N, C-alpha and C positions, 0 to 999 in steps of 0.2 A: 785243021785241028789234028794233032797227032793222036795215035792210038794209045799212047802212054798216059795221057792226061796232062793237067797243068804242071808247070815246074814248081817245085817246092822252094820256098824262100825262108830258110830258118831265121834270118835276122828279122823278117817281117813278123813271123810268129812270136819271136821273143819280144818284139816291141809291143805287139798287141797284148801279150800277157802282162807286161809291165804296166801298160796303161790301164788295164782292167783292175790291177791291184791298187793303183794310186787314186787319191782323191782328185776329182775333176771339178772344175768350175765351168759349166756349160754356158754358151751364149743364150740370150733370151729366146723364147719360143718363136716369135715372129721372124727372127733372123734364121733360125733353123728351118722354118717352113719355107722361107725364100730359097734356102739351099736345096731343100727337097724339090721344089718346083724347078729350079735350075737343073738339077741332076736328071729330073724326069724329061725335061725338054731336050737335054743332050743324049738321052737314051742310055744313061750310065746306070746300069742295074745295081752295081755295088754302091755307088754314091747314093742312090735312092734308099737302099737298105740301111746304110749307115746313118743317113739323115733321119729316116723314120725312127730308128732306134734311139737316136739322140733326142728327138722330140718327145718320145715317151719318157726317157730318163729325166729330161728337163722339166716335164710337167709335174714331177714329184708325186704322182699317183702311185699307190701301192696296189698291184694287181692281186685280185682275189679277196680283197677285204671290203 
């Protein structure tokens, strides 16, 4: 690991911003849970985080109510 930290990818950041503004149709929760388990088995921390967030979004629950 370098002392400077991770390399910034502006196109990746722009893509993530665009996706966050668009309406998404997420897969069903069981498919997302399978992706979460797969990412966990592969020790893919970013994949685990993304899958977990998508499971919460797909559940349709409103946090805090």
